[in-house]
Phi, psi and omega in degrees: 000136182277135180272164176300322178300316180294320178295319177296318179297316184285313189257347181084346176203165185228131177238125178207160180273136184294138170236136181103165185243008186290344179252014172298148001272356183295313182241129184252133181303138177059015180233309187271147175256145175240148175245119183245138174235159176294139180292137179270346177205186177298150179288160178246164177304134179080358170295155176253115186262140168261123181219167179261133171237098186065237179264001181262153171256139183229140178240106181222166185268139175285124178251346176201136179257123178249184187303308182231016184204176181228152165263127188229144179208141174290153179298336182248022178234170187232354179251122178287158181229142176270128180231127180277154180310321184294341180272343182281126180246346181196171179222140179294129176248332176196170178210159179246128176228128179051041176079001182243133180274143178231129178270145181289353177266355180296142178302320181297320178296314181298320178298315178304312184299311181296319179296312183297322179285325179297320183272004180309312181301323178291318178298316181297315179298319179297315180297316179296317179296317179296316178299319180295320180295317179295318180298316179295315179298321178294316183296322181267001171086017181253006182299314178301321178297314179295322177298320177296316182296316184267008174069030181252013183297320184262006182284139179261000000 
């Protein structure tokens, strides 16, 4: 089986369909295509890096550039991860959504990135508040009742 590293080395770029939900809402699982190229220099803040975590490949956004590593987090995740330069094998250059290609240099993309990162504290607070509310409802025994009221009983 050919690895992503081998494909990048051979073809200069890698095109594949997204798996996973960590980059929602920008990239949708089993729907969107990404175009990855080998980085020509160190990554910058807000670049989307393809890196190896053990035997898995992960595509997440750089949220901070440090001396020899990056702090990286998926758009739909809340815990940053430290990734060393040596683990990064590619960087997102464009993606396809609904049959249309988008370059990471487009103004609309840049606006999305800055906005999504700007509202991160609000998204994080909402997720924490929701988890606390569900935990409390479960502890006092009203979670099944709330699920019925809000129509989430059959949701997976």
